[in-house]
TILUM-552853 format. One record per residue: y, x, z of N, C-alpha, C in turn. Coordinates in steps of 0.1 Angstrom, whole numbers, plus 5000, padded with zeros to 4 digits. Atoms other than C-alpha are relative to their C-alpha. Example, Ala and Ser with C-alpha at 12.3 -4.5 7.8 and 13.67 -1.06 7.14 Angstrom:
residues 2
498850095000495551235078501250095000498949915000498951375071501149925008
//
This chain:
residues 951
501150084997166582760732500449865005499650144996166582380736499049955010500850064990165282210767500249854999499950154999164481840770500149965014499850054986165781680802499749855000500250154998164381340812501249945007498850064994167381130819499749875007500350134994165480820831499650025014500450014986164780730867498649945000501350074999161180640877499649995014500650024986159280520907498650024999501449984999155880630917499449885008500650114993153880320925498750035005501349974994150580290943499050044990501049945009147580460927499349884993500650105008146180250899501049924992499050075008149480110887500850104992499449905008150880440873501550015002498649984999154480530866500749904991499250105008156980270855501450055000498649955002160480340842500949895005498950094996163580190858500849984987499350025012165480030830501450055001498749935000168580240822500849944988499250065011171380070802501550015003498650004998175080060797500449875007499650134993176579810823501049934991499150095007178379510808500050024985500250005015176979560773498749944997501250065005174379370753500050044985500250005014172979410718499449864996500450135005172579080699499650014986500350035014170778990667500149854999499750145001172178660656499349944989500650085011170778390634500950024988499249985012171878440598501149894998498950095002175278280591500749955012499450054988176078220627501450065003498649954997179678260641500050065014500149934987179778520668501149965010498950044991183178420682499749865006500350144995182078050684498950015011501149984990178878170702500650045014499349964987181078350728500649885007499350124994183078030734499049915006501150094995179877820738499450065013500649944988178478070763500950005012499050014989181678080783500149865006499850144996181877700784498849945007501250064995178277640793499550065013500449954986178277820827501249985009498950024991180277760858500550145005499649874995180478130865501150064990499049945008183278350852499250094989500749925011182178500818501050014988499249975012184178660791499250104991500849925009182578830760500950044988499349965011183879030731499150104991500749915009182579230701500550145001499649854999182579610705499950064986500149955014181179690670498949924993501150055008178979560642499150124998500949885002175879780642499349994987500750025013173979640612500649884993499450115006176179420591499049914992500950085009173379310567499049925008500950084992171279180596500649935012499350074989173979040619499650055014500349944987173279290647501350065006498749964994176179350671499850065014499949954986177079550702501249925006498950084994179079320726500250045014499749974986180779370759500249865008499850124992181079120788500550045014499749994985182579070823499649865006500550134995181078810846499850025015500550014986180478710882498550005001501449995000176878690872499550145000500649875001174478980874499750034985500349965014173679170842498849924995501250065005170279020840500249854999499750145002171678670845500749974988499350015013174078720817499150014988500949985011171278850795499249874998500850125001169178540802500849894994499150115005172078310796500350014985499749985014172978470763498849984991501350015008169378490751499649854998500450145001169078110756500849934989499150075010171778030730499249994986500750035012170377880698500450094988499549915011172478110676499650155002500449874996171078420693498550024997501449975002167778550678499450085012500549914990167378830703501350065007499049944992169478960732499450105009500649904991168879280751501150095005499049904995170579560771500150114990499849885008171979870754499550125008500649894991169680130769500650134997499449875000170880480776499150115000500949894998167780680780499250054988500649945013167080790744500250155000499949855000166381160742499150064989500849935010165081410716498750055007501349974995161381490720499750154996500249865003161281870721499850075013500349914988159882120747500450144997499549865002161082480752499050084992500849905008159782750728500750124998499349875003160583120725499050094993501049925008157683230703500550054987499649955013158383450673498949984990501150055008156083260650500450024985499549975013156183380614499349944988500750065011153983160593499849855002500050144999153582790586498549955001501450044998150082730600499749854999500250145001150582360601499749954986500250035014150682350563498750074994501149935005147982610557499550105010500549924989145982750586498950084996501149905003143983060578499650085012500349934988143683160614501150115003499149894999146783380611500750005013499450004987148083280645498950005011501150014990144683300662499449875002500650145000143882940655498849994992501250035008141082770637500349984985499850015014140782810600500049854995499950135006141782490581500449895010499550104990143182320613501549974995498650035006146182200591499949874992499950135007147281910570499650014986500549985014145882050537501249984991498850015009149382080522499850074987500249925012148382350498499149924990500950085009145582130484500849884994499250115004147981840482501050044989499049955009150482050463499450034986500750005013147882090435500249874992499850135006148481720429501549984997498550015002152281710435500750085011499249934990154981910453501149915005499050094994157081600459501349994992498750015006160681520451500349874992499750115008160481250425498749924998501250085003158180960416499750014985500450005015156480900382501149934992498950065007159480680374501350085000498949924999161880960381501049975012499250034988163280810414500050135009499949894991164481080437499749955014500550054987162581030470500950055011499249974989164581020502499349975013500550024987163481060538501250005009498950024991165880930564499650065013500249944987165981160595501149965009499050034990167681020625499950105011500049894991168581310648501450035005498749974994171381480666501150054990499049955010172981630635499250104991500749925010172281870606500950104995499349905007173382190590500049974985500050055014174382040557500150104989499949895010175082370540498950105001501249914999171682530549499550034986500549965013170482730519498749954996501450045003166982600522499749855001500150144998167682230525500849924989499450095010168581950501500349865006499650134994170481660516500449904990499550115007171081320502501549995000498650035001174581250490500349874993499750135006176080910482501050024989499149975012177480960447501049894998499150115002179180620449501250005009498949994990181580730477500850124997499049895001184680940476500350055014499849954986184981170506501550005004498849994994187881140529501249914996498950095004189880860513500249885008499950114991189280610540499749874994500350125007187880360516498549994998501450025002184480200513499849984985499950005014184280290476498849924994501250075006180680160469499749875006500150134994181079850491498749985008501350024993177979920512500349975015499650024986179879860545500250125008499849884993180280220554501150084993498949935006183480420548499850155001500149865001183380780536498650065004501449964997179580800539499450094989500549915011179181080513498750075004501149924996176781280534499049935010500850084991175081000554500949935010499350084991176180840586499950065014500049954986177180950621500249875009500050124993176280660643500650025014499349974987177680830674501549964999498550025002181280800660500249894989499950105010180580540633500950054988499349955012181880760605499150094992500949925008180580990578500150145002499949864997181281320595498750045008501349974994177781470603500250135008499949884991177681710633498950104997501049895002175782040632499150005012500950024989172682040653498750084997501249925002169682270657498749924998501250085000167082010664499849924987500150075013167881790634499850094988500249905011168082090611498650044999501449965000164682200622499049894995500850115005163181860617500149984985499850025015164681830582499350104992500849905007163082160572498649984999501450035001159682050581499749884990500150115010160181730561500150064986499749975014161581900530500750124997499449885004162682260530499650034986500249975014162982380494498750094998501249925003159782520479500150084987500149915012159082800454501450054996498749945003162582940458500250145006499949864995161783280472500850015012499050004989163583190504499449925012500250074987162783100540498649935001501250084998160182830546499949894989500250115009158782530527499649885009500350124993158582170539498749944994501150075006155781920533500349964986499550025013157881820503500950114995499149895005159482080480501349954995498850055007162081860464500649875005499550134994162681560487501450025005498750004994166181460497499949955015499950054986166881430535501349925002498850084996169281150545500450035014499649964987171281280574500649885008499550114991171681020601500150055014499849964987173181130634499949885010500150124991172080900662498749995008501350004994169081010682500050015015499949984985170281030718501149915006499050084993172280840744499749855000500250144999172680470739499149954988500950065010170180250721500749944988499250065011172880090700500350104989499849895010173480430683498850014991501349995007169780440673500049894989500150115009169880090658501050014989499049995011173080160639499650114990500449895009171580480624498949944991501150065008168380290613500649904990499450105009170680020599500550064987499549935013172180270574498950024991501149985008168780360561499549874994500450145005167879990558500949964989499050055010171079910539499950084987500149915012170580210515498849964991501250045008167080100505500249854995499850145004168079730504500950004987499150005011170879810480499250064987500849955011168480020459499149904994500950105005165979740457500849894992499350115006168579480448500750044987499349965012170279690421499150074990500949935009167179820404500150155000499949864999167980170416501350064996498749955004171580190404500950035012499349984988172880180440499150045012500849974989171680290474499250124999500949895001168780530479498649965002501450035000165080530474499350065013500549954987164280580511498549945002501450054998160480560517499550025014500449984987160180690552501250045009499049954990162180760584499350095010500649914990161681020611500849985013499450014987162380960648499350105009500549904990161781270669500849995013499350034987163281110700499449875005500650134994162480820723500349995015499850044986162380680758498650015007501349994992159580800782499849875008500450114991157780510799500749874996499350125004159880260779499049884997500850125002158479900778500549934988499650065013158579750743500649875002499450134999159379410756501550005004498649984997162779540768500850054988499449945012163579680733499749914988500550095011163079380710500850034987499349985012165879470686499650134993500549875005164879840682498649984994501450015005161179750679499949914988500150105011161779450657500650064987499449955012163879660633499050074991501049945008160779840621499449904990500450115009159679510605501149994989498950015011163079490587499950124991500149885008162679850575498849984991501250035008159179760563500149904989499950105010160279460545500750054987499449955013162279670520499250124995500949905005159379930517500050135008499949874993160080190544499050005011500849974989157480330567500750105010499249934989158580500600499150085008500749914991157280800619500750015013499449994987157880800656499350105009500649904991157281090681499749935013500350044986155581010714500550105010499549924989156381160747499450145001500549874998156081530755499450025015500749994988153981460786498649954998501450045001150281410791499849865005499950144996150681030793499349914991500650115008148580740782501149894998498950095002151380540766499549864999500550145000149080240762500249935013499950064987149280190799501350035007498849954994152380380809501349964993498850045008154780270781500650124993499249905008156880460755500749934989499250055011159580390730500350124991500450125007159280380701498649984997501450015005155580440698499249885005500750124996154480130717500649874993499550125008156579900694498849964991501250055007153979680677500149994985499950015014155279690642499050084992501049925008152679790616500750104991499249915008155479970598500450135007499749884992155680230626498750085002501249914998153280530628500350095012499849924988152980680663499350144999500549875003152481060663500050085013500149904989151281310689499950144994499849865003151281690689498650075000501349925000148181910679500350154998499949854999147582280682499450064987500649935011146482540657498450015001501450014998142982490672499549864998500450145002142882120663499749935014500150074988143282000699501449945003498850064996145881770714500750105010499249924991148681960731499949935014500150064987148281900769501249925003498850074997151881810772500549914989499650105011151881530746499349875003500550134997151381160749498849974991501150045007148280980737499849855003500350144999146780630734499349954988500850045011144080480713500549874994499450125006146180170706501350034993498749985006149680290700500350134993499849875007149380650689499050014989500950025012147980650654499350134997500649885004147381020647500750125006499349884996148181380655500550084988499549915011150081640635500450135006499649874994150882010640501450005005498750004994153682050664500350125010499849894991153282380683500350134992499549885007155182690672500149984985499850045014156382530640501350074996498949935005158682760620500849914990499250095009161582570603501450055000498549965002165282580594500849975012499050024990168082610619501350044995498649985006171882630615500350154997499549875005173682930600499050074991501049955009170882970574498950095007501049934993168483080601498749925000501350064999164883000609499550035014500549984986163182950643498749915002501250084996159882830658500349925012499850094989159982530680498749925002501250074998157382310696500349865006499850144994156981940706499549904990500350115009156181600692501149994990498950005010159581640675499650084988500449925011157981900653498849954993501150065006154781710647500449884991499750125007156381390635500650024986499649985013158281520605498950044990501149985009154981640591499549874994500550135004153981270589501149934991498950065008157381150576500050064986500049935012157181420549498749964992501250045007153581330541500049874993499950135006154380970535500850014987499249985012157081080510499250074989500849925010154581320493499049904993500950095005152181030488500749924989499250085011154880830468500250094988499849915012155481140446498750014992501349995007151681150438499649884992500550125006151380790428500349994985499950025014150780700392500949874997499150115004152680430372499549875006500550134995150380150383500349985015499750014986150980230419501549975002498650024998154780250415500449864995499750145004154779920396499749905011500450094990152879750424501050015012499149984988155179910451501449934998498750065003158379800434500049855000500150155000157079450429499849945014500350064986155979410466500150125009499949884992157379700486499449995014500550014987156479560520498450015001501550005000152779500512499450144996500549875004152279830494500350115010499749914989153980020522498950005010501150014991151279890545498750064995501149935006148680010521500150155001499849864999150180350521499850055014500349974986150080340559498550015002501449994998146380270557499450134994500549875006145780560533500350125009499549894991147780780556499050025012500950004988145580690586498650034997501449985004142280670568499750144995500249865005142781020554500050105011500049904989142981190588498750075002501249934996140481460598499749975015500450044986138581340629499850125008500149884991139181600656499749965014500550054987138181380685501149995011498950014990141681340701500249855004499950144995142581020721501149924993499150085007144480840694499249904991500750115007143680530672499150054990500849955010142280740644499050115004500749884995140881020665500350124992499849905010142381230638501450075000498849925003144981480626500349984986499550025014147081430595499350094990500549925012145481540562500649934988499250075011147981460534499250014987500849995012145581580507499049884999501050124999142881320518500849874997499250135001145581050520500449984986499650015014146881120485498849964992501250035008143381110471499649855002500350144997142780770488500949914992499050075007145980640472499650004985500349985014144980780438498749934996501250075003141480640440500249854999499750155000142880290448500849964988499150055010145480280421499950084986499849925012145080560396498750064994501349935004141380660392499549954987500650065011140480420365501049954989498950045009143580410343500350124991499649895009144680620313501350065006498849944995147580860320501249934995498650045004151180750320500750134996499549885007152880990297501450055005498849944996155581230309500050144997500049865003156581570297501550055000498749944999159481820300500050124990499849885008160882100278500850115007499449894993161882440290501550024996498650005005165082420269500149904989499950105010166482150246501150034989499049965010169482310229500050154999500149865002169182660214500250044986499749955013169682880184498849994991501149995010167482880152499250135004500949894997164483100158499550005015500350004986164283010195498749925002501250084997161182860212500149935013500050084989160482610238498649975005501450034994157482550262500149865005500150144996156582190267498949995012500950024988154982090301499649865001500550134998152781790304500049965015499950054986153481590336499349865001500750135000151281290328499249985013500750034987149781110358499249874997500849894994146881080365499850114989500249895009145881410350499349974987500650025013145081400313498950104998501049905004142081570298500050034985499949965014143081570262501549974996498650005003146481620245500150014984499749995015147781560209501549994999498649995002151281680204500450004986499549995013153481640174501450055001498749935000156481870167500650014986499449995013158281780135501150115000499049895001160282090124499650125008500449894992158382320148498850074994501249925003155782590145499350045013500850095009153082490151500649865000499550145000153782130141499249905008500950084991150982000163499250095009500749924991148982120192499149915009500850074991146082010214500050075014499949934987147082250243500749915010499350084990148282100275501550035001498649954999151482310277500350094988499849925011152182440242501450074999498749935003154982680230500249994986499650045014156782590198501250084996498849935005159282790177500649914990499350085010161982610157501050104993499349905009163382820128501349944994498950065007165782570113500849915008499150094992168882390127499649864997500250155002168382020132499749945014500350084988167581750158498649944998501450045002163881680164499449925011500750084990161681430181498750085004501249944995158681530202499149885005500950104996155581310207498850065007501349964993152581330230499149885002501150094997149381130231499150075009500949944990147381210262499049905005501050094995144181060275499050065010501149974991141281060299498949914996501150085003137980880300500349855000499750145000139780550305501049964989499150045012141980560274501150104998498949925004145080710259501349925001498650065000148880650261500850104992499149925008151680780239501449985004498650014997155280860243500750094990499249925008157980990220501450015006498649984996161281150232500850034988499249995012163781090204501150105002498949905000166181370195500050095012500149924988164881580223500550154997499749865003165281920206501250014990498849985008168682030192500150154997499949865005168482350172501350014993498650005006172082440164500650145000499249875000174182740153501249995009498950014990176782610177499650045014500449964987174682720206500350155002499749864997174983060222498750075003501249924997172483350227500550135006499649874993172483660249499950114990500149895008173283970230500050135008500149884991173384210260499749955014500350034986171784180294499750125008500249894991171684410324499749955014500450044986169784340356499850115009500149884991169784700369498650025005501449974997165984700370499450114991500549895008164085010358501050104995499049905005165885260336501249934995498750065005169585190330500850124994499249905008172085370307501549985003498650014996175285310326500550135005499449874995177585600336501149975010499150024989179885650365501250104999498849924998183385790369500450015014499949984985183685940404501150115002498949904999187086120407499950095012500049914989186686250442498650065003501349954998182986340439499449955013500550054988182386130469499149884998500850125002180685790474500449934988499750065013180385610441498949894998501050105004178385340423498650055000501449965000174685340429499249874999500950115000171585120428499349995013500750024988169884960458499349875000500850124999167484690468500849895007499450124995168784340475499149885001500750125000167583990482500849894996499250125003168483640472500449994986499650005014168883720435498850034991501049985010166683710405500650024986501349954998165283860384500150145007500149874994164084170402500650005014499449984986165484310435500950125001499149885000167884580424501449954995498650035005171684560420500850135001499049894998174584800415500949975011499150034989176784850444501050125003499149904996179785030458500150005015500249994986179385150494501450035007498749994993182885080509499850025015500250004985181385050544500150155005500049864995180885430547501150094993499049935008183785530524501350035007498849974991186185660551500950114993499049905004189285870544500250004985499850005014189385760508500649864995499450135004191485440507500750014987499450015013192685340473499350084989500849925010190085560456499349904991500650095011188885410423498850064994501249965007185385440410499649904990500350095011184285310377498550014996501450005005180885200363500149954986499850035014180685210325498649954994501250045007178085010305499750094988500349945012176285150275500949944989499250065012178085100241499349884995500650125005177584750229500749964987499550035014177984650192500349855000499650145001179984330189500449964986499650035014180484340152499149884995500650115006179684020134499849885009500150104991179883810165501349925002498850084996182283530176499749925013500250084987182883320207499250085010500849914991181783610229500549985015499750024986181683560267499150095008500849924990180383760297500049935013500250044987178983640329499450115009500749904991178083850359500049945014500150054987177083790395500450115010499549904990178583960426499849955014500150044985178283960464500950105007499149924992180784090489500449935013499550054987181684050525501150105005498949914994184884180542499650045014500349954986184584390574500949925009499150084992187584210588501249974992498850045007190884060578501050124997499149885002192484410580499650094988500549925011190484550551499849914988500250085012190484430515499650094988500549935011188284610490500349924987499650075013188984520453498950024990500949995012186984460422500849964988499350025012188384490387499050024988500849995012186684440353500850024988499349965012187884600321499149994988500749975012186884610285500750114993499549895007187284920264499350024987500749975013186585020228500250154996499849865004187485390230499550095012500649924989185385520259500750005013499350004987187785430286501450054999498649955001190985590273501049895001499150114998192585250271499149885005500750104993191484960293500749874999499550135000191984590289499549925012500450074987191984410323499549864997500650145002189684100322499949925013500250074987189284020359500550105011499649924988190784140392500049905012500050084987190384020428500250095011499849934988191784140460500750144998499449865003193584440443501350015009498849974992196184600466500049925012500050074987195084400496500449854999499650145001195984060482498849924994501150085005193383780478498750055006501349964996189683800485499049944991501150055008186483770465498849995008501250004991184183760495499249874998501050115001181083540492499449965013500450044987180683500529501050045011499149974989182283550563500050155003500049864996183283880579498750045006501249944994180484110588500350155004499649874996180884430608498950104999501049905003177584590598500050014985500049985015176884730563499349884993500550125007176484430540499150034989501050005011173384400519499549864998500450145002172684060503498549985003501450034996169483900516499649864996500350135004169683540504500949954989499250065011171083320476501449975005498750044995173983220499500950125000499149885000175283580498500650034987499549975013175983570461501049894995498950095005178783410441499449874994500550125006176483160424499549895009500450104990175482980456500949884999499250125001176682620456501250005010499050004990178682680487501250104997499049905004180582970471500649964986499650055013180782870434501250094995498949915003182883180427499850084987500349925012181183340396501049964989499050015010183483390367499450034986500349975014182983370329501250064993498949935006185083620310499949984985499950025014186283570274500150144993500049875007185483880252500349994985499850025014186483730219501050104994499049905005189383980216499450134995500749885004186784250211499049984989500950035011184884080183500250094988499949905011184184320155499850145004500149864995184084630177498550045001501449954998180884840175500050115010499949894990181985060204500549945013499550074988182584810232499350045012500649974987181984890269500649915010499550064988182284690301500250105011499749904989183884880330500249925013499750054986183584770367500750115008499249904992186184940389500149945014499850034986186084930427501250085005498949944993189185000448499650005014500549994986188185130482501149985010499150024989189785010514499250025013500849974988186985130538499649875007500450134995185884760542498549995000501550035000182384650532499650004985500649975013180084680502500249894990499950095011180484520468498850024991501250005008177484430447500249934987499950065013177184350410498649994994501450015006174084220391500149904988500250095011172884030360501249974992499050005010175484110335499549944987500550075013174983880304501249984991499050035011177083890272499449914990500550105009176583590250501049984988499150025012177883500215499449884992500550115009177683220189498850054992501249965007174383220172500049984985499950045015175683140137499850124991500149885008175383500126498750075004501249934998172383730123500250115010499949894990171783970152500150144993500049865005172784330145498850075008501149934994170184590155500350015015500049994986169484580192498750035006501349974994166684630217498949924994501250075005163284550203499449915010500750094992161684240217498749964993501350055006157984160210499549885008500450124993156383830218498549974997501450035002152583850219499549885008500750104993150383570230498550034999501449975000146783630241499349915011500950074990143983450260499050105005501049914995141583630283498749915002501250085000137983510280499649965015500450034986137383540318500849885006499250104994140283310327500349884991499650115010140583090296499149885000500750125003139582730292500349954986499750045014140682730256501549984998498650035002144182600260500950065010499249944990145382770291499050095009500849914991144183020318500349975015499850034986143682990355500950115007499249914993146283150378499650025014500649994986143983190408500550125008499649884993145083540416501449985006498750034996148683430418500049905011500050104990147883120438499550055013500549944988145983340463500950115005499049894996148983580465499350135000500749875001146783870454500650094990499449915011148583990423501150095006499049914995150584300430501449974994498750025006154384300425500550124992499749885008154384640409498950024990501049985010152584740377498850085005501249944994148884830384499350104991500649925010148285070355500350155002499749864998149285400371498850095000501249924999145685520375499350014987500849995012142885600351499549864995499849915010142385530323501450004993498850035006145985420316501150115003499049904995148185670336501449964995498750055004151185460329501050035011499049954990154285600347501249905001498950094999156485290343500349955014499650054987158385150373500149845000499950145001157984780362499649935013500350074988158084550393500849875001499350124998159184210404500149975015499950044986160384070438499149885002501050114999158283760431499649974986500550025013156083660403500449864994499650135006157083380378498849905002501050114999155283050381498950024989501150005009151883040364499650144994500449875004151383410362498550025002501449975000147783510354499650145004500349864996147783890356501150094993499349895007149584210346499350044987500649935011148984350311500950124996499349885005149984670294500249994985499750015015151784650260500350144995499849875006151684950237500449984986499550005014153685010205499650134993500449895008152385240178500750004986499449995013153885370146498949994990501250025009150285360131498949965009501150054992146985230142499450115009500649904992145985570156500650015014499649994986146085610194500950125003499149884998147885940190501449974997498650035004150885760176500749895009499450094991151885570207501550035001498649984999155685520207500549975014499550044987156285340240499049905006500850104993154385140266500849935011499350084989155484870291499149905006500850104993153784670317500849875000499350135001154484290315499049905007500850114992153183960329499549904990500750105008150683720313500149875007499950144995151383350318498849924996501350085002148683080318500049944986500150055013149682960284499850114989500249895009149083300269501250094997498949925004152583420265500250125010499749884992153483770277501550025001498650004998156883800292500450135009499549884993159084080306500149975015499850024986159484140343501449965004498650034996163184070341500249855002499950154998162583690340501049944991499050055009165283660313499550014986500449985014163783810281498949914996501150095005161783570260499050094992500949905006158983830254500150125008499949874993158884200263501050094993499049925006161884420257499750145001500049865000161784780247501450054997498649975001165284890254500450124991499749885007164985230237499749994985500450025013163685090204500949894993499250095007165784910177499149894994500850115005164684570165499950004984500149995014164984690129498650064996501249935003161684880132498849905004501250084997158184720131498950105005501049924994155184850151498749935001501350064996151484800157500149975015499950034986151084630190498649985006501250014993148284670215500249935013500050074987147584450245498850055008501149954992145484600273500049915013500150094988144184370301498850055008501149964991141984460331498749934997501350065001138284400326499749944986500250065013138684300289500150104989499849915011138384470255501449994995498650005005141884570243500049944986499850065013143284410212501350064993498949945008145584550184500349904989499650095011147584360158499450054987500649975013146184340122500950104993499049915007149384510109501250015010498849994992152884580121500549875004499550134995154684310141501449994997498650035002157884160130500749985013499350014987160384190159500449855002499450134995161383880179499249884995500850115005158583660164498749995008501350024993155583510182498850054992501249955007152383690174498849955009501050074992149483470186498650044996501349955002146183640189498949895001501050114996144483310200499749914988500150105011144783130166498850034991501049965009142283330146499650155003500449864998140183650148500650094990499449925010141983770117501350065005498749944994145083840139499750145005500349884993143284140154499650114989500449885008142784490139498550035003501549994998138984490134499449865001500750135001136384210136499449965014500750034987134984230172500949995012499250004988137984230194500249875007499750134995138383860198498749915000501250094999135783590208500549865001499650145000135983220202499649935014500350064987136283040236500749865000499550145000136582660236501149974990499050035011138482650203501150104999498949915001140782940210499450145001500549865000140283320204500550075012499749934988140283540235499550145000500549864999139883900245498750005008501450004995136183970253500150065015500149964986135384000290498950095003501149924995133384270307500250154999499849855001134884610300500750055013499549974987135184700336500650145001499549874999135785070330501050044989498949995009138285020302499850114990500249905010136585250277499849954986500150075013136485000248498649964996501350045003132784940250499449935013500750074989130884690271498650045001501349944999127784870283499450005014500649994987125484950312500950075010499149934992128285170325500949905007499250114994130284850331499249935011500950074991127284690348499950095013500049924988127184990372501249995008498850034993130784930380499949875007500150134994129984570387499150015013500849984988127184670411500750075012499349934990129584890430500849915009499150084992131584600442499649854999500450145000129584280443500549935012499550094989130783990465501350045006498749974995134284130468500849875002499350134997136383860484501550035001498550004999140183810479500550154998499649875003140784140462500450014985499549985014142384270430499250114994501049905005139484450413499749974985500350015015138584520376498849914997501250075002135184360380500149855001499850144999136684020387500649954987499550035014136883920350500349854998499650145001137183550356501349975008498750014993140283620378500049895011500050104989139183400407500150065014499949924988139683670433498750035007501349974995135983700438499250084990500949945009133283930423498649945003501350074997130183710420499250004987500950025011127383620396500849944988499250065011129983420376500650114991499449895008131583750365498950074992501149945007128183890356499649914988500450095011127383580335501050014988499149985011130583650315499850134993500249865006129784020311498850004991501349985006126183970300500049974985500150025014126583800266500950094991499249915008129184060256499550145000500649874999126884350263499950064986500049925012127184610235501249974991498850035008130384460222501050125002499049894999133084720215501249974992498750015007136684750204500050104989499849925012138084930174500250155006500049864996137785310177501550055003498649954998141585360173500649955013499350044988142385170204499350035013500749964988139885320228500750115006499549894993140985560254499050124998
//
């Protein structure tokens, strides 16, 4: 627990005059801001010669080289205040002031076990008021942050006590122009070895670890959508680590100076140097500080603003009117500073938080805020320290939302447009009647919309798009995602060499059958016009690429075998975290394997046919922790072509107690991976190994063998085994993969479908078809749903159209572009492991609340079968309905009997007005059962599916 101790002295004056701070500073030190080009040593001589008193002065350090700001020492028979006045009078000195010592972090104690981010999305989950939040979720519908429309990586400079640079949920800025530890200023920015930022306490690049700073950084920009921990206001922003938030004022100025120089270099180099810093965060300050005593600190906000940086500053953690009582930095008068106080989950000002209708601009959530802390932990803390990073992060999110016109204006005049962003920030607040200048609490969604209305509302979209992959084998496919801003309403794609060769969908999927290099073009528009863009040579279809020929994620049914010589503990499956796809891995329980040291247990893969392949490699992921240095369990990987009679060793680590393949520190409890940092692929580990299997090319009887050697230490985990080969040859027979694409009438707008159930976190993580009428007994499940999931569907393969000839069924996931994908997150389509891809089958797609559909004929394996292109794709004439230019499954079959009738209406009546639930009657998939669902059902009354596909 962190406590904030007030280090300043204060005097209680007579009633009516309030509390005033005694100025606390370092004796015999001054901070000077000199006139540009002035000679500091000459100024010292002038000052010494122009007084009869004894006075000697010297430079202690240069705080901000680019602005001629220095920390100097002195000795004199004059008092400190007399020396200050004498120095300040010199013509070469712009500003002189004391080096104040009473800077402290603004945090109050907290020990609440708070488990959800109410400040970003308040649903009353903590007993607070619904929607008393910053509307982050609504803002994320526009942008999740990270980069600008120009592709600039957005940076927020956080000045604090230190940071946990290796936290799994944070992304820190690194200076790519600097070489760590060589003692040289490689990029010439005036800072040596500043790879990870700057430590203004010690004037070096070594960043200390600190709870407070790590917590603040997480609120600004903890990674989003990564199945881990928390999320910040920005999902992809970089945090610039600047240590320097407590102690002497000179430390603060030096820290701010680094952010200033980084952005100045960025501006002057057109983005090739420095960093695109758009905001800073100061969760520290001086209670009762008088701004007139801090001219360099306060004035520095104008310097930061001149290069385009806005600054968020926390006010005091006491119920103080700072307008009359004083506070630093929030009473600094710069327009580039935003003063922040602390609000509760009920939209009230925290009692122990400063206020002022002149100097405090707005409130932000700051009570019981869950965020990142060192050692990959998370903790709830409270204070204006926690409120302020919401604002610093919101400023950065606004820049991510801006269209091309906004960014053009900002880069042309960063100081002016930064002030406009400040206005949108403040004008967008929700008025909650608190005693601050806006009377309001931060609402980043409103503020983004004000910016978009000002710059982006009446312009055609600026074209931007990405591809899911750019280099792949013939026959592969790629999904293109439109990122144009502002949002386009029409799309015209061109795909030379692809199938289809053109598309009007927002995010189309295209197959490329022939090797070659291809351009992709997009023309997108709205009511204000169109723009076009071509990415030349974007797609490279090549036989020199690789393709997976065997994958194993240990989800569902597996066909591996075990060799367990002592009939004791051996390889098994168990649930893990931090790894995708799925949540199951194979493991060896060394933790409980007592009295069996040196025992070897083997895990054998199914037989894999490598005939006809070349350039064969294998990747696998593992996790392991040692119990202590006295125990060394081992992992060995072999290849065999004769069932294990002869083994070729491919990998070994820690065998016979030498070496270690641990992916983390010692742990004396049974080790189960819970986060990405526990696995070999984490950036801090980087231990995963690629094995060369080319010596086994041509074998049709190959097996991989994992062998554990027990030393009664701790558990070893293995997952995601992938064997890949050159794609220049035709695949031999392997697992059947089908690639259907369907649209659902209820959710479709013609080109895509709404993912409202996923957005509302209502979709189940396990297949929902166990009950009537499906009675599917599959164990398909996911630890988390892929992005843009619409719903679960059931895929059925038949040897003939007759429902009696079902061969196999599998639950899968329907994405918003109509593609149906496997739960493994790897397979491009749906894999039926027990069927060979030499056989063709009729394919049925069953979706809740819709008429089922079956293919016109048998489906060629591994090829896209798109039901949405024409009704002739379906077996029968009434299964598909034209919806906004695309064919979709008819909505309204609530009881799944293949007929839309009064029986379905009766089902609808049984559950009207259902809210936030996963029910069959919700055929528009918006998590509600309303008249909107009835209006979709009604025109389909009496429609029916083909007899062969009814239950």
